[in-house]
C-alpha positions in Angstrom: -54.8 10.9 22.7 -52.9 14.5 21.1 -52.4 14.2 17.1 -49.3 14.4 15.5 -50.7 17.8 14.4 -51.0 18.7 18.4 -47.6 17.7 19.1 -45.8 19.1 16.3 -47.7 22.2 17.6 -46.4 22.2 21.1 -43.0 21.5 20.0 -43.3 24.3 18.3 -44.1 26.4 20.9 -41.4 25.4 23.2 -38.9 26.0 20.7 -40.5 29.8 20.4 -39.2 29.8 24.2 -36.0 28.4 23.6 -34.6 29.5 20.0 -31.8 27.3 19.9 -32.4 23.9 21.1 -30.0 20.7 20.5 -29.9 20.0 16.7 -30.8 23.4 15.6 -28.6 24.3 12.3 -28.4 28.0 10.9 -26.3 28.1 7.7 -24.3 31.3 7.2 -26.1 34.7 6.1 -24.9 37.9 4.6 -25.1 39.4 8.1 -22.6 36.8 9.9 -19.4 36.8 7.1 -17.2 35.0 9.7 -18.8 32.2 9.1 -18.6 30.9 5.6 -20.1 27.9 3.6 -17.2 25.4 4.5 -17.0 26.4 8.0 -20.6 25.0 8.0 -19.5 21.6 6.5 -16.8 21.3 9.1 -19.4 22.0 11.6 -21.4 19.0 10.6 -18.2 16.7 11.0 -18.7 16.8 14.8 -14.9 16.7 15.0 -14.4 13.9 12.8 -11.0 13.3 11.6 -10.4 14.3 7.9 -8.4 15.3 5.0 -8.8 19.0 3.8 -7.2 19.2 0.2 -6.7 22.4 -1.6 -5.0 24.1 -4.5 -6.0 21.6 -7.1 -6.3 23.9 -10.3 -8.2 21.9 -13.1 -6.3 25.0 -15.1 -3.3 22.7 -15.2 -4.5 19.7 -17.0 -1.5 18.0 -19.0 0.6 19.5 -16.8 2.4 19.1 -13.1 -0.4 19.8 -9.9 0.8 20.5 -6.4 -2.1 20.0 -4.1 -2.0 20.6 -0.4 -2.7 18.4 2.4 -4.2 19.2 5.9 -5.0 16.6 8.2 -7.6 18.0 11.2 -9.3 16.4 14.0 -7.5 14.2 14.8 -7.6 12.6 17.9 -5.7 13.7 21.4 -4.0 10.4 22.2 -2.6 10.3 18.7 1.2 10.4 18.1 2.8 13.4 17.3 4.0 11.5 13.6 1.4 10.0 11.5 2.5 8.0 8.0 0.6 8.7 5.2 0.7 6.3 2.3 -0.7 7.0 -1.6 -0.9 4.6 -4.1 -2.2 6.2 -7.4 -1.7 6.1 -11.2 -1.3 9.8 -11.1 1.9 9.2 -9.3 5.3 9.1 -10.3 6.3 5.7 -9.2 2.8 4.7 -8.5 3.3 5.2 -4.6 4.6 7.7 -2.5 5.3 8.0 1.6 5.2 11.3 3.4 4.7 11.6 7.1 2.6 14.7 9.3 4.3 16.0 12.0 2.5 17.9 14.7 4.1 21.3 15.8 4.3 22.7 19.5 0.7 24.3 19.2 -1.0 21.1 18.5 -1.6 21.4 14.4 -0.4 19.3 11.9 1.8 20.6 9.4 0.6 20.4 6.1 2.0 18.6 3.1 2.2 19.0 -0.6 1.7 16.4 -2.9 3.3 16.6 -6.5 2.0 14.6 -9.5 1.9 14.9 -13.3 -1.3 14.3 -15.8 1.1 14.9 -18.7 0.0 11.8 -21.5 -2.8 10.7 -18.9 -6.2 9.8 -20.3 -8.6 12.5 -19.1 -11.3 11.0 -16.6 -11.6 10.4 -12.9 -8.5 9.2 -11.0 -8.4 7.4 -7.4 -6.0 8.3 -4.9 -5.9 5.3 -2.2 -4.9 6.9 0.8 -3.5 5.1 4.5 -2.5 6.6 7.5 -0.7 5.1 10.0 -0.4 6.0 13.9 2.3 4.1 15.6 3.3 3.4 19.3 6.0 1.7 20.4 7.0 0.4 16.6 3.4 -0.7 16.1 0.4 0.3 14.3 -1.9 1.6 16.9 -4.6 3.6 14.6 -5.1 3.4 10.9 -7.1 5.4 8.8 -8.3 5.3 5.0 -9.6 7.3 2.2 -9.7 7.4 -1.2 -10.1 10.8 -3.1 -10.8 11.0 -6.8 -8.9 13.6 -8.5 -10.8 15.0 -11.9 -8.5 15.0 -15.1 -10.6 17.2 -17.6 -10.6 17.2 -21.2 -8.0 19.9 -22.6 -11.0 21.4 -24.0 -13.0 21.5 -21.6 -14.2 25.0 -19.8 -13.7 25.7 -16.4 -17.4 26.1 -15.9 -17.7 22.5 -16.9 -14.9 21.7 -14.5 -16.0 22.9 -11.7 -19.9 21.7 -12.1 -18.4 18.4 -12.6 -16.5 18.7 -9.6 -19.8 20.2 -7.5 -22.3 16.9 -8.5 -20.1 14.5 -6.4 -19.0 17.7 -3.8 -21.7 19.4 -1.9 -21.0 22.7 -0.5 -23.4 22.3 2.7 -24.7 19.7 4.7 -27.3 20.3 7.0 -28.8 17.2 9.1 -31.8 17.6 10.9 -33.4 14.7 13.1 -36.2 14.1 15.6 -38.9 16.9 14.8 -35.9 19.4 14.5 -35.7 22.2 12.1 -32.8 22.7 9.6 -32.5 26.4 8.1 -30.3 27.2 5.7 -30.0 30.7 4.3 -27.7 31.6 1.6 -27.5 34.0 -1.6 -27.8 31.8 -4.6 -27.6 34.8 -7.3 -23.9 33.7 -7.9 -24.4 30.6 -10.2 -24.9 27.0 -9.2 -24.5 25.9 -5.2 -25.0 22.5 -4.6 -26.8 22.2 -1.0 -27.4 18.9 0.7 -29.8 19.0 3.7 -31.1 15.9 5.2 -34.7 16.0 7.3 -36.4 13.0 9.0 -38.3 11.9 11.5 -40.8 14.5 11.7 -38.3 17.2 11.1 -38.5 20.3 8.8 -36.4 21.6 6.3 -36.2 25.2 5.3 -34.5 26.4 2.7 -33.9 30.5 1.8 -31.9 30.9 -1.4 -32.2 34.8 -1.5 -31.2 35.8 -5.1 -30.4 39.6 -4.8 -30.4 41.7 -8.0 -27.0 42.6 -9.7 -24.2 40.8 -10.7 -22.3 38.6 -8.9 -18.6 38.0 -9.7 -17.2 34.8 -8.5 -13.8 33.9 -9.0 -12.7 29.8 -8.8 -8.9 29.9 -9.1 -8.6 26.4 -7.2 -10.6 23.6 -5.7 -10.7 22.7 -2.3 -12.7 19.7 -0.1 -12.5 17.3 2.9 -12.1 13.9 2.8 -13.6 11.9 5.6 -11.2 9.6 7.0 -12.6 5.5 7.8 -10.8 4.5 11.1 -10.0 0.5 10.3 -9.6 -1.7 13.3 -6.2 -2.7 13.9 -6.0 -6.6 15.0 -4.4 -7.1 18.2 -0.2 -7.5 17.8 0.8 -11.0 17.8 4.3 -11.9 20.0 7.3 -11.3 17.6 8.8 -14.1 16.0 11.0 -16.1 18.4 14.1 -16.4 15.6 13.7 -13.1 13.3 15.8 -13.4 9.8 14.9 -12.4 6.3 17.4 -14.6 4.7 17.5 -18.2 5.8 18.1 -22.2 4.6 16.5 -25.4 5.0 19.4 -27.9 4.8 18.9 -31.7 4.1 21.9 -33.5 5.0 20.7 -36.6 2.8 18.2 -35.7 -0.2 16.2 -37.9 -1.7 16.1 -38.5 -5.6 15.1 -34.9 -7.3 15.2 -32.9 -3.8 17.5 -30.3 -3.2 20.5 -30.0 -0.6 19.9 -26.3 0.2 16.3 -24.2 0.3 17.3 -21.1 0.3 14.6 -18.7 1.9 14.4 -14.6 0.9 11.6 -12.3 2.2 12.4 -8.7 1.1 10.7 -5.8 -0.6 13.3 -6.5 -3.6 15.9 -9.3 -3.7 18.9 -8.8 -5.7 20.5 -12.1 -7.7 24.1 -11.5 -8.6 27.4 -13.3 -8.6 28.7 -15.2 -5.5 31.6 -13.6 -3.4 32.7 -14.7 0.0 33.6 -10.6 1.1 30.7 -7.8 1.0 28.6 -9.2 -2.0 26.6 -7.2 -3.6 23.6 -9.4 -3.8 21.5 -11.4 -1.5 21.2 -14.7 -3.7 24.3 -15.3 -4.6 24.8 -17.6 -7.9 27.8 -19.6 -8.9 27.9 -21.8 -12.1 27.8 -25.7 -11.8 29.6 -27.9 -14.0 30.7 -31.3 -15.0 33.1 -31.0 -11.9 30.5 -29.6 -9.4 30.4 -26.0 -8.5 32.7 -23.7 -10.0 33.2 -20.3 -8.0 35.4 -18.8 -10.2 35.4 -19.2 -14.4 32.4 -18.6 -15.6 30.8 -17.9 -12.4 32.6 -14.1 -13.1 30.3 -13.6 -16.0 27.8 -12.6 -13.9 27.5 -9.4 -12.6 27.5 -8.3 -8.9 24.4 -7.3 -9.1 22.5 -8.9 -11.9 18.4 -9.1 -11.6 16.0 -7.6 -9.1 13.0 -9.7 -8.2 10.2 -7.1 -6.3 6.5 -7.3 -5.6 4.5 -5.7 -8.4 0.7 -5.4 -8.6 -0.7 -8.7 -8.0 2.4 -10.5 -9.1 6.0 -10.4 -9.1 8.0 -8.9 -11.6 11.9 -9.6 -12.3 14.2 -6.7 -13.9 17.7 -6.9 -15.6 20.2 -4.2 -14.0 23.4 -5.9 -15.0 26.0 -5.3 -18.0 26.0 -9.1 -19.2 22.2 -9.2 -19.8 19.5 -12.0 -18.7 17.4 -14.1 -21.6 13.6 -14.5 -20.5 12.7 -17.5 -22.5 15.1 -16.9 -25.0 14.4 -13.2 -25.1 16.6 -10.5 -23.8 13.9 -8.0 -22.5 16.2 -5.1 -21.7 17.7 -3.5 -19.4 15.9 -1.8 -16.5 12.6 -3.0 -17.9 10.7 -4.9 -15.5 9.1 -8.0 -16.8 6.3 -9.7 -14.6 7.3 -14.1 -13.7 5.0 -16.4 -15.3 4.9 -20.2 -14.3 7.4 -22.1 -16.0 9.1 -19.0 -17.3 13.1 -19.9 -17.9 15.8 -17.9 -16.8 19.1 -17.6 -18.2 21.9 -15.6 -16.5 23.8 -13.9 -19.1 22.3 -13.3 -22.2 26.1 -13.3 -23.5 27.1 -16.7 -22.6 24.4 -19.2 -22.3 24.6 -21.8 -19.4 26.4 -20.0 -16.4 23.0 -20.2 -14.5 19.5 -21.4 -15.6 16.7 -21.1 -13.3 12.7 -21.6 -13.8 10.0 -20.4 -12.3 8.0 -23.3 -10.5 5.7 -21.9 -8.2 3.6 -18.7 -8.3 1.9 -18.4 -4.5 0.0 -15.1 -3.6 2.8 -14.5 -1.3 5.6 -15.3 -3.2 7.4 -17.0 -5.7 9.4 -20.6 -6.1 12.4 -21.2 -8.3 14.6 -24.2 -9.3 17.7 -24.6 -10.8 17.4 -26.6 -14.2 20.9 -26.3 -15.2 23.7 -28.8 -13.7 23.2 -27.6 -10.4 19.6 -29.2 -10.2 20.4 -31.0 -7.0 22.1 -28.2 -5.2 19.8 -25.6 -4.4 16.4 -23.9 -5.1 15.0 -20.6 -3.8 11.8 -19.0 -1.8 11.2 -15.8 -2.9 8.3 -14.1 0.0 6.8 -11.3 0.5 7.6 -10.1 4.0 4.3 -9.8 6.3 2.0 -11.5 4.0 0.0 -14.2 5.0 -0.9 -17.0 2.4 -4.7 -17.4 4.4 -6.5 -20.0 5.4 -8.2 -22.0 3.2 -5.1 -21.7 1.2 -6.1 -20.3 -2.2 -5.5 -22.3 -5.4 -2.1 -21.1 -7.4 -0.4 -22.6 -10.7 2.8 -24.6 -9.4 5.1 -27.4 -11.3 5.6 -31.2 -9.6 8.7 -30.4 -8.2 7.2 -27.0 -6.5 3.7 -28.7 -5.5 5.7 -31.3 -3.3 7.5 -28.8 -1.3 6.3 -27.3 2.0 3.9 -24.1 2.2 6.5 -21.4 3.7 5.4 -17.7 4.5 7.2 -14.6 6.4 5.7 -12.9 9.2 6.0 -10.7 12.6 9.9 -10.6 11.2 10.6 -14.6 10.5 9.6 -17.7 9.0 6.7 -20.0 9.1 5.8 -23.2 8.4 1.9 -23.5 7.1 0.1 -26.8 7.2 -2.5 -26.9 4.2 -4.7 -29.2 6.1 -4.8 -28.5 9.8 -4.1 -24.4 9.1 -1.5 -24.9 12.2 1.4 -22.0 11.4 4.9 -23.1 13.1 7.6 -20.6 13.6 11.3 -22.0 12.0 14.2 -21.8 14.5 17.7 -23.5 14.8 15.6 -25.6 17.6 12.5 -26.5 15.4 12.0 -30.4 15.0 12.0 -30.3 11.2 10.7 -33.7 10.4 7.5 -33.4 12.1 6.3 -30.6 9.6 4.3 -31.9 6.6 5.9 -31.9 3.4 9.6 -31.4 4.8 12.2 -34.0 4.3 13.5 -36.4 6.9 17.4 -35.2 8.3 16.3 -31.1 7.1 17.4 -28.3 9.5 16.9 -24.8 9.7 19.8 -22.2 9.7 19.3 -18.7 10.0 21.4 -17.8 7.0 20.9 -18.4 3.2 24.7 -19.6 2.8 25.3 -21.7 6.1 27.9 -23.8 4.0 30.2 -20.7 3.8 31.4 -18.0 5.8 30.1 -15.0 3.8 30.9 -11.9 5.0 29.0 -8.9 5.0 29.6 -5.2 6.2 27.2 -4.0 9.0 25.5 -1.8 6.5 24.9 -4.3 4.0 23.3 -7.1 6.3 19.9 -7.3 6.9 19.3 -8.9 10.6 15.8 -7.8 11.4 12.5 -7.1 9.5 13.1 -3.6 10.4 16.4 -3.3 8.7 14.6 -4.8 5.7 13.5 -1.0 4.6 16.7 0.4 5.5 18.5 -2.0 3.0 19.7 -1.8 -0.4 21.5 -4.5 -2.2 
């Protein structure tokens, strides 16, 4: 049986006759200026999809930045439009959405992302990137990556900035496997050069860093690097909801003691609370004052703004923001106009701040996918509200969440595939809510309850076509 030395000697003799077998990588040399170190790095990606980020200038620390993002090596069957969603503390609103468009030559038009590092603490900031490729109005492919942007200290030198960057971003990646040879020839006289070489399974790494005499001037104006895209498996698309809606109501014809006649359901990215109007209301949740004689759609109700407050998803919870002229009180304190405040369990919400007692709500449950609110004024038996995040499933088994007694006895509902669903906490069974659903067979649903596909079935509310969201696709275009 031949020794390992004899096997390697025989392999080298074979490769001497065939100087460029598969797996043999040669880095660029001064005699081949057309292939730079960056092109060698790109060649080792084997055509994998990635983002090429360039134009980052660390000298603009503390000011505005604009980086160029290019989409490269996408699959041939990819749709001509790819949506990119960004989330980072560097962005003005925390999130941003852009679209890559494919040209007639098959290339992807680059995008420019602007942000500001003014008043930002120095250090590293990540940017969560999601790329969506849609087919037939559904996501067919999804890629993710997380670039990291370095915001240097104001007194940092350009050399320190580049050394910090190059410690995490390699200039060259060369891999040799299965008794192959990796040769890298480069001129290292110009300063620091990071090279990542892998040689495994009886492979050989040959580095030739030929530092020639003389002074070499290198100018670093901006920084560029590549971010590999990781494709995420997209689950099979379920059938759409049989009765799609973003606003609905559970109507109880004979409510028990402590129950509400109308349980109003809303599933929007942001939901507007405001004054009740029969014709073209500005709000989604139409609030009225309840007095000693019952509901009063005039009188004190007119002291509510058409757009009084906005509830939206924010981070791990939900926020409420005062956008009215009359104000609102949160636990007796006015938060200020256009200043979002996170909702807390048991929070007391009074509309308005100038006249107390017009509408008083209480946060009775904060779920991972929504919020439940009850009236605690004289309309306590009239209505309560579900504010659900569209497309969010509560998960099974259900994660424990805080709820007051009046909300803990209510059914667990969620919104997905364009419609509302009932979720059985014990069995995990999901039931789509439609006007034909047998509500009395669902857990925690009172008898004599029916599902209405509009939020205010007791009224004939006229909404213009531009203001009435009727499908899940219309939610993104709807602004109250």
